[in-house]
N, C-alpha and C positions, 0 to 999 in steps of 0.2 A: 143642701144645707147652706145657710147664709152665715158668713163669718164677719164679725166686726174686728177689723185690723187693730184698732185702738185698744179694744178689750183684750185681744190676744197678746199684745205687747205688754199691757198692764199685768196680766196674769203671769207672764214670763218674768217680769220684774219682781213680782211677789215670790216666785220660786227662787230667784237668785238671792233674795234677802233671807228666805228660809234656809237656803243652802249655806249661807255664811253663818247663820246661827247654829246650824247643825255641826259645822266644822269645829265650833268652840267647845262642844261637849263630846266626850269619848263615845257615848252610846249612839250618837247621831252620825258618826263618821262613816259607817257602812252605807248609809242612805245617800251620802254626798255623791258617790259615783253614779247611783241610779238617777239622781236629780241632774247630774251632768248630761246623761244620755237623753233625758226628757227635754232639757233646755236646748240641747243640740237639735233634737227632732223639731221642736217648735221654731227654732231659727230657720231650719230648712223649709218648713211650711210657710213661714212668714216671707222668706225670700221668693219662694215659688209664687205666692199670691201677689207680691209686689211686681214681679216680672211677667205675670200673666202666663205662667207655665202650664203644665199639664194637670194641675190640681183638679180634683173632682168637686171642690167646694168653690163657692162664689163669695165675693165680698158683699156686704149688705148695702153698699153705696158705691158710686163710681170709684174706680181704682185710685186715681190721683187725689181725689178728695179724701179718701180713706188714709192714704199715706200722709197727707198733710195733717190730718187730725191726729194720727198716731205720733207724728213728729212733734206736734205742739205738746201733747201729753208727756212725751219723754223729756222734752226740754223743761217742762214744769217740774217733773219729778227730779231731774238732775239739779236744778236750781234749788229745790227744797232740801236736797241732801247736803248742799254746801253750807 
């Protein structure tokens, strides 16, 4: 399986935004903990992919280029939020 590190980070950011929205409504609070676990899992996968760990998945491009692309996207998202 090929993984796009930039897309993985983007999806994780979407989950974080959904999580913050769910915190604001009483009906969504039980899902917040489940999303915490999912985001934590995705963080572990992302770190493993960055460090070239024992993951069974591969990046869809060279590791350093994938990390640079992901960082550009995250910087853009962070600047947009400000």
